Every structure is written in C-alpha cells, then in structure tokens.
DRENKELUM-89818 format. One line per 10 residues: their letters; for each residue x, y, z of C-alpha. Coordinates in steps of 0.5 Angstrom, whole numbers, plus 500, padded with zeros to 3 digits. Each point is the difference from the previous one (the first is absolute). Layout:
N
A> X/Y/Z ~ ...
This chain:
557
XXXXXXXXXX> 621/753/250 ~ 496/495/504 ~ 503/494/497 ~ 505/499/494 ~ 497/499/493 ~ 503/498/494 ~ 501/505/494 ~ 496/495/496 ~ 494/501/504 ~ 501/507/501
XXXXXXXXXX> 499/501/492 ~ 494/495/500 ~ 497/504/505 ~ 502/507/497 ~ 497/498/494 ~ 494/497/503 ~ 498/507/503 ~ 501/504/494 ~ 496/495/496 ~ 494/501/505
XXXXXXXXXX> 501/507/499 ~ 500/499/492 ~ 494/495/501 ~ 496/506/504 ~ 501/505/495 ~ 498/495/494 ~ 494/499/504 ~ 498/508/500 ~ 502/501/493 ~ 496/494/497
XXXXXXXXXX> 494/502/505 ~ 499/507/499 ~ 495/504/497 ~ 503/506/497 ~ 505/501/495 ~ 505/504/504 ~ 501/494/504 ~ 499/494/495 ~ 504/503/494 ~ 504/506/503
XXXXXXXXXX> 502/496/507 ~ 499/506/504 ~ 501/496/507 ~ 505/497/504 ~ 500/494/506 ~ 504/498/505 ~ 501/494/505 ~ 502/502/507 ~ 502/496/506 ~ 496/501/507
XXXXXXXXXX> 505/506/502 ~ 498/504/493 ~ 506/498/497 ~ 500/499/492 ~ 501/492/499 ~ 498/501/492 ~ 498/505/495 ~ 498/500/493 ~ 502/504/494 ~ 496/506/501
XXXXXXXXXX> 500/507/501 ~ 507/502/503 ~ 497/506/504 ~ 497/495/505 ~ 507/497/502 ~ 499/499/507 ~ 494/504/501 ~ 494/494/500 ~ 503/498/507 ~ 499/507/503
XXXXXXXXXX> 492/499/499 ~ 500/493/504 ~ 504/504/505 ~ 496/506/501 ~ 494/495/501 ~ 503/497/505 ~ 503/506/504 ~ 493/503/499 ~ 496/494/503 ~ 505/495/503
XXXXXXXXXX> 503/494/498 ~ 494/496/503 ~ 496/503/494 ~ 502/495/495 ~ 495/494/499 ~ 500/495/495 ~ 495/501/494 ~ 501/507/501 ~ 501/505/494 ~ 502/507/501
XXXXXXXXXX> 500/506/495 ~ 502/507/500 ~ 502/506/496 ~ 501/506/505 ~ 506/503/496 ~ 503/503/507 ~ 501/493/502 ~ 502/496/493 ~ 504/506/497 ~ 496/500/493
XXXXXXXXXX> 494/503/498 ~ 493/497/501 ~ 499/496/493 ~ 505/495/503 ~ 496/495/504 ~ 504/496/505 ~ 497/493/502 ~ 503/496/506 ~ 499/493/503 ~ 504/497/506
XXXXXXXXXX> 502/493/499 ~ 500/494/505 ~ 503/493/501 ~ 495/497/505 ~ 499/506/505 ~ 507/503/499 ~ 500/507/496 ~ 506/498/495 ~ 499/506/495 ~ 496/505/495
XXXXXXXXXX> 498/500/493 ~ 499/507/497 ~ 499/503/494 ~ 499/507/497 ~ 496/502/493 ~ 498/506/497 ~ 493/500/499 ~ 497/504/494 ~ 495/505/504 ~ 499/501/508
XXXXXXXXXX> 495/506/499 ~ 505/506/499 ~ 497/506/498 ~ 502/498/493 ~ 500/494/496 ~ 506/495/502 ~ 504/506/504 ~ 501/507/501 ~ 505/505/497 ~ 498/506/504
XXXXXXXXXX> 498/497/507 ~ 501/505/506 ~ 499/495/505 ~ 499/492/501 ~ 492/501/501 ~ 500/501/492 ~ 504/494/498 ~ 495/495/502 ~ 498/494/505 ~ 505/500/506
XXXXXXXXXX> 500/494/504 ~ 504/499/507 ~ 502/493/501 ~ 493/495/501 ~ 499/493/499 ~ 496/499/494 ~ 500/492/501 ~ 499/498/507 ~ 500/492/502 ~ 500/499/493
XXXXXXXXXX> 494/504/498 ~ 500/506/496 ~ 496/506/502 ~ 495/501/495 ~ 498/507/503 ~ 508/502/500 ~ 500/497/493 ~ 494/504/497 ~ 503/507/503 ~ 506/499/497
XXXXXXXXXX> 497/498/493 ~ 495/506/501 ~ 506/505/501 ~ 503/498/493 ~ 497/502/493 ~ 501/493/498 ~ 497/496/505 ~ 501/493/497 ~ 507/502/499 ~ 502/502/507
XXXXXXXXXX> 496/494/503 ~ 504/495/495 ~ 507/503/501 ~ 498/499/508 ~ 499/493/499 ~ 506/499/496 ~ 504/503/506 ~ 497/495/505 ~ 501/494/495 ~ 507/502/500
XXXXXXXXXX> 501/501/507 ~ 496/493/501 ~ 506/497/496 ~ 505/502/504 ~ 496/498/506 ~ 500/493/497 ~ 507/499/498 ~ 504/503/505 ~ 498/495/505 ~ 501/494/495
XXXXXXXXXX> 508/502/500 ~ 499/501/508 ~ 498/493/500 ~ 505/497/495 ~ 506/503/504 ~ 498/501/507 ~ 500/506/504 ~ 507/500/502 ~ 503/499/493 ~ 496/505/497
XXXXXXXXXX> 502/505/505 ~ 507/498/499 ~ 500/501/493 ~ 496/506/500 ~ 505/503/505 ~ 506/498/495 ~ 497/503/494 ~ 499/507/504 ~ 507/499/502 ~ 503/499/493
XXXXXXXXXX> 496/506/498 ~ 502/505/505 ~ 507/498/499 ~ 500/501/493 ~ 498/507/501 ~ 505/501/505 ~ 506/498/496 ~ 498/504/495 ~ 499/507/504 ~ 506/498/503
XXXXXXXXXX> 504/502/493 ~ 497/507/500 ~ 504/505/502 ~ 497/503/507 ~ 497/507/499 ~ 494/504/499 ~ 497/501/493 ~ 495/504/498 ~ 495/501/494 ~ 494/504/498
XXXXXXXXXX> 494/501/495 ~ 494/503/499 ~ 493/498/497 ~ 496/505/495 ~ 494/501/505 ~ 496/497/505 ~ 494/500/495 ~ 496/506/503 ~ 505/506/500 ~ 506/501/495
XXXXXXXXXX> 506/500/505 ~ 505/495/500 ~ 501/495/505 ~ 507/498/503 ~ 502/493/502 ~ 507/500/504 ~ 504/494/502 ~ 506/499/505 ~ 503/493/500 ~ 505/498/505
XXXXXXXXXX> 505/494/499 ~ 503/498/507 ~ 503/493/500 ~ 495/495/498 ~ 494/504/501 ~ 497/506/496 ~ 495/505/502 ~ 495/504/496 ~ 497/507/502 ~ 495/503/496
XXXXXXXXXX> 498/505/505 ~ 502/506/496 ~ 495/499/495 ~ 495/505/499 ~ 494/500/504 ~ 493/497/499 ~ 496/503/494 ~ 493/502/499 ~ 500/496/494 ~ 500/492/499
XXXXXXXXXX> 508/498/500 ~ 500/499/507 ~ 503/493/502 ~ 499/496/507 ~ 507/499/504 ~ 499/492/499 ~ 500/501/493 ~ 506/505/499 ~ 504/495/504 ~ 498/494/495
XXXXXXXXXX> 502/505/495 ~ 507/501/503 ~ 500/492/500 ~ 499/500/493 ~ 506/504/499 ~ 504/497/505 ~ 499/493/497 ~ 501/501/493 ~ 507/503/502 ~ 502/495/506
XXXXXXXXXX> 497/494/498 ~ 496/500/494 ~ 500/492/499 ~ 497/497/506 ~ 493/500/501 ~ 498/504/507 ~ 499/497/506 ~ 500/501/508 ~ 507/501/500 ~ 500/505/494
XXXXXXXXXX> 501/508/502 ~ 503/498/507 ~ 506/505/499 ~ 495/505/497 ~ 497/506/505 ~ 495/505/497 ~ 498/507/503 ~ 494/503/497 ~ 497/507/503 ~ 493/499/502
XXXXXXXXXX> 497/506/496 ~ 504/500/494 ~ 498/498/493 ~ 503/493/501 ~ 497/500/508 ~ 492/501/498 ~ 496/502/506 ~ 492/500/500 ~ 496/503/496 ~ 505/502/495
XXXXXXXXXX> 499/496/493 ~ 504/494/498 ~ 497/498/493 ~ 507/501/496 ~ 504/498/506 ~ 505/496/495 ~ 502/506/497 ~ 505/503/505 ~ 503/492/501 ~ 502/499/492
XXXXXXXXXX> 504/506/501 ~ 502/498/507 ~ 503/494/497 ~ 504/503/495 ~ 503/505/505 ~ 503/495/504 ~ 503/497/494 ~ 503/506/498 ~ 502/502/507 ~ 504/493/500
XXXXXXXXXX> 502/500/493 ~ 507/502/501 ~ 502/495/506 ~ 496/494/496 ~ 501/502/493 ~ 500/493/498 ~ 492/499/502 ~ 498/508/499 ~ 496/502/494 ~ 497/506/497
XXXXXXXXXX> 493/502/502 ~ 494/497/497 ~ 494/504/497 ~ 498/500/507 ~ 492/499/501 ~ 494/496/498 ~ 498/505/495 ~ 492/498/501 ~ 495/501/495 ~ 492/500/502
XXXXXXXXXX> 495/499/495 ~ 492/499/502 ~ 493/501/498 ~ 493/497/499 ~ 499/495/495 ~ 495/502/495 ~ 497/493/500 ~ 500/497/507 ~ 500/507/503 ~ 505/497/505
XXXXXXXXXX> 506/504/502 ~ 507/498/497 ~ 507/502/502 ~ 507/498/498 ~ 506/502/504 ~ 507/498/498 ~ 507/502/501 ~ 505/501/495 ~ 507/497/499 ~ 506/505/498
XXXXXXXXXX> 508/499/500 ~ 504/498/506 ~ 507/503/501 ~ 507/498/497 ~ 506/497/504 ~ 507/499/499 ~ 500/494/495 ~ 493/500/497 ~ 494/505/497 ~ 494/501/504
XXXXXXXXXX> 494/495/499 ~ 495/503/495 ~ 492/500/502 ~ 501/497/507 ~ 495/501/505 ~ 502/505/506 ~ 504/497/506 ~ 495/501/505 ~ 495/495/496 ~ 505/494/498
XXXXXXXXXX> 496/495/497 ~ 494/504/498 ~ 498/499/493 ~ 497/504/494 ~ 493/499/498 ~ 500/495/494 ~ 497/504/494 ~ 495/495/499 ~ 497/500/507 ~ 500/508/500
XXXXXXXXXX> 496/500/493 ~ 495/495/502 ~ 498/503/507 ~ 500/507/499 ~ 498/505/494 ~ 507/501/498 ~ 505/499/494 ~ 507/500/501 ~ 503/503/493 ~ 507/500/502
XXXXXXXXXX> 505/497/505 ~ 508/501/499 ~ 506/502/502 ~ 501/508/501 ~ 506/502/496 ~ 505/504/503 ~ 497/499/507 ~ 506/497/503 ~ 506/504/504 ~ 506/499/496
XXXXXXXXXX> 507/498/502 ~ 505/494/499 ~ 494/496/502 ~ 493/503/498 ~ 494/500/504 ~ 494/496/499 ~ 495/502/495 ~ 493/503/502 ~ 494/498/496 ~ 494/504/496
XXXXXXXXXX> 493/497/500 ~ 494/503/497 ~ 493/499/502 ~ 494/501/496 ~ 493/501/504 ~ 495/496/497 ~ 494/503/504 ~ 500/507/504 ~ 504/499/507 ~ 504/504/505
XXXXXXXXXX> 508/499/501 ~ 504/502/506 ~ 508/499/500 ~ 506/500/505 ~ 506/501/496 ~ 506/502/504 ~ 508/502/500 ~ 499/505/494 ~ 504/505/505 ~ 506/495/502
XXXXXXXXXX> 500/495/494 ~ 504/494/501 ~ 507/502/501 ~ 507/497/498 ~ 506/498/504 ~ 507/500/498 ~ 499/505/495 ~ 494/497/497 ~ 494/505/497 ~ 493/501/503
XXXXXXXXXX> 494/496/497 ~ 495/504/496 ~ 494/501/505 ~ 492/498/499 ~ 495/503/496 ~ 492/498/499 ~ 497/503/494 ~ 492/501/498 ~ 499/500/493 ~ 507/501/497
XXXXXXXXXX> 501/504/494 ~ 493/503/500 ~ 498/507/502 ~ 497/497/506 ~ 507/497/503 ~ 501/500/507 ~ 506/498/505 ~ 499/497/507 ~ 504/497/505 ~ 495/500/506
XXXXXXXXXX> 493/501/498 ~ 493/498/503 ~ 494/498/497 ~ 501/503/493 ~ 494/499/496 ~ 502/496/493 ~ 495/499/494 ~ 499/494/496 ~ 506/500/495 ~ 505/504/504
XXXXXXXXXX> 507/498/500 ~ 505/499/506 ~ 507/500/499 ~ 504/498/506 ~ 508/500/501 ~ 504/498/505 ~ 507/502/502 ~ 507/496/499 ~ 505/498/505 ~ 506/504/501
XXXXXXXXXX> 507/498/496 ~ 507/498/503 ~ 506/503/498 ~ 503/505/495 ~ 496/499/494 ~ 507/501/496 ~ 502/493/503 ~ 494/496/497 ~ 501/495/494 ~ 499/503/493
XXXXXXXXXX> 497/494/498 ~ 495/500/505 ~ 498/507/499 ~ 499/498/492 ~ 496/495/503 ~ 496/504/504 ~ 498/505/494 ~ 498/494/496 ~ 496/497/505 ~ 496/507/501
XXXXXXXXXX> 503/500/507 ~ 503/507/499 ~ 500/505/494 ~ 505/502/495 ~ 500/507/503 ~ 502/497/507 ~ 505/495/497 ~ 503/506/497 ~ 500/505/506 ~ 501/496/506
XXXXXXX> 504/494/497 ~ 504/504/495 ~ 498/495/494 ~ 497/502/494 ~ 496/494/498 ~ 496/503/494 ~ 499/496/494
C-alpha cells in the first residue's frame, strides 16, 4: 500500500464504491424503455479503476462476473491508452470480444479527475431486438450474421456530443426503434452517473487514501479465497455433462471440466469440451471464464462482493474453437446454455471435497419463450421474450429452492402478470408449482413451474427449453429431477410437444403450457423426515404415488 489506512476508512470506501455501482444500476433500470430491463432487470453494471479492476459491482447477472472489464481492456489494447478522453462513451456487442450474444450491449465511459484517468463506468443490458432474422432472437441460426447488428468498439458519444448518425443506424437495425434508442440512452445515463460519483469519492479521500483502501480491499478478498482453497485437498477433479442439442442438429453437446487444486490456487481447464457447433450454443471465451468465476465464487467466497482482488487464485484454460471458445462466424445466440451446465459441473467435480458448500444440480437453463405478432389495431409489431424459473438443487442441510431463476441470471425478475397482460395480447391462465418435478432425497430438490398462456390474437411462438436428456442430477444418493416440456393445446386432438422450436404459427385462442424442471435431490430418500413427506403431499409438492413408491409412506386417506 502507498500509505497506512485504518479499517474504518477502508469499510467506508468499500461501501461508497458499491453504492456508486448500485446507483448506476438504479439509473439504468429507471431510465430504460423496454420491460426486459425495467421490469426483468436483465442488466449489470460495474465501476472499474484505471487499471480495469473492479471497484464495485451491483447486483445483476452473475454471468458477467469479471467480464465487463474485459471490454474496456479490449478497447485499450486495440487503440492504445491515449484513446481515452473525458466526455467520450463507447458501445460494443461483438460476441467474440464480449463473449455473450448480440443482444447484450456494453456501454462504457472513462472517468477523469482533472486530467487524470481514474476509472471506468461500465454497463451491459439485454436489448429486446437487434435485427436478427427472427424477432427477438434466433433459435436455429447457423452464423452470427443471422443474429443481428454487430458492433465493434466505437464511440457513441465524443466530447460530450452523442452521434446522431450512429444512434439512428443502431435504432433502425432494431424492429423497435424507440426501445433501442431509449435503452441506449439509459445505459449512457448509467455511465454518466458513475463518471460523476467516483470523482466525488476521489476528491473526498484523496488519491493516496483511496488507492491504499482499494489495495487493502483487494488484498482481503484474495486472502479469503486463498485461505479457503488451501483447505481443499490437492488433486485433479473431473465432471462432464451434455446439453440436448445445438438447436440445429440432434446430437448432444458435451461440456467437460477438469479442476486442479494445488496449494492455495485453482486451475479450471475446459479444453476437452466439444468443438464449436453449427447451431447457436457457442460461447465466447471471455464469457466462459466469467461462468467459471460464478461457480468458483459460490463455492469459495459466496458472501463477499466481487472486486479486483477476487479470482486472483483462479486460472482458467479455454480452447479456441471449442463450444466455449467460439470463433467467427459461428453463431452465439444461446451462449449461456453450456454455461449453466458448466457451473453445475464445477460444483459436481468438487462436491466430495467441499461437501458443506456443494448442492445438487439446478434445472439448468433459462427456458425462454418468445411470442410475437402484429397488433391488429395499430399494425405495429409486438414481442414478448421471457425466461422461466425452475428448481434448484438440494444440499446437505436443506431442500432446494422452488421456482428460482437459473444461476446465470442472478437477480433477473419475472415479468409481472399485470404488465404482461397489459402490454401484449396474452392472458396467463395458470402459474404454479409443478408437482413431482423435484429430485427426491433426504433433502428434495426445488420445484419447477407450470404456466399456461392464452393467445388473444394470432401470433408466432419460439421456444428454447433445455436439459431434457440430462435433467438436474442428485448428489449423495439423491434422485434426478423431472425434465422440461412445452405443450400447445394440451388435452386436445391438436396437442403438440416442443422443447426447441422456431416460428410456430399460433391462432387466437390457442393455449401454450410450459413446464420447467426441478432441482436434484440430496441424500437417500429413505432418510427423509416422514412428516416432511406428508407435508409435501398436503402442499401438492409431491403426489401420493411418489410418497408411496419413493419414500415408502402411504398417506392416502
């Protein structure tokens, strides 16, 4: 450290930096034009120092852990350190740099105190539509050019003046011009907030104290992580699993994980995962590393917010040209599908050596449904895109969580039913827990959900439901969960089942039922408390048949 700083000052500065990130996030959410951001909160922000290290990161999508700084660093590596200028704002969404898909727009602003570069304000948000071949995104794209507008790093604001030409070009490449331009403005406002607040902290405490506190915060985080890793037996631990398909072909796609613990450091190698796919399940290496960090964080140090000292003991190897090391021009729309599996696999690989923190697998994927069409009155297009919650895995001490969003999406929220039914020609007829969807065990997995939509006008549906072939697995004798399903017009002669489908035509009055999987169970079902089994039956969590056949209890009247 450049000087001694007392612990009280360190904590004040730590919380000030986190508060700035939280204020940035609130600015983004409250300023956004589309409900996928202002209601569902599909966004994340981070405040970085001048060396691209995290000072503060708000609650958001965990999948962006340690990822936003890769974008500012990429700009600097491409254009040089001198490219940064006060009043400039940059935008990019190139998936081979950011690691995500084209919908995730990253907006960044350098922060100055006087003439000195002191950090960066960064934000990422999912835009509703970026001009892909299908509204809102593709299910069956075979190259990135079918997936929408692709932006290399470029200045959207220069010297405080927003480029009208570039803004128009971005807006006109979306089916929803005002939504795209409005969400862009919200991200710029978010970055402006960070660019205003960080210099205030800089001025209050001074450069030396702020630097000393930052270094101490980083040191504490690194030490906590190394102390925990030191308690894990040295060795190499493996796990592998598959996703159902790449969305184009029918072949399963394997993700393979090798975790090496050596003293107080950990290495994760993804090199043995399958090659890049023709369909859109490929993920950029930057994002694969971020997913490894999610699994690492939840096992090693789940309680502390991430910062520039986090992940120092972790090294990640990704093979270029693999499904988690995407190369141009392979499609990336569903980049997060292998990542949800990857996170569960790292936990599985280490489950025997960190049993107190390992949980069974979760339902695994975002389980996204698209409805779109043309409003009969206004002749304007409409589009609803929403992931679906499911069950999380049980662990040694507790049942899994019911109806929770998957682990890559963190604080993402459900679309409120009132908003859904007000904005779109849809009616939600039913939303509830899915009986018997959990994996059984001494501790049961969490429940998936059932939802039934009624179409109030003609429209089109696409779905991406995953992990039917490898549903959430149990640990220590716990059972696997029930896989997902999507049904059109259930119980009628027109009944059809889907998991992944693109542009299925629907008529006014059609019913769509979606069912997500549960979480895996933990421990032998014979060891479950008998009263808990009876309570589960009474609550509709499991059926009488399951109680009798799995748990050996007859609870019939």
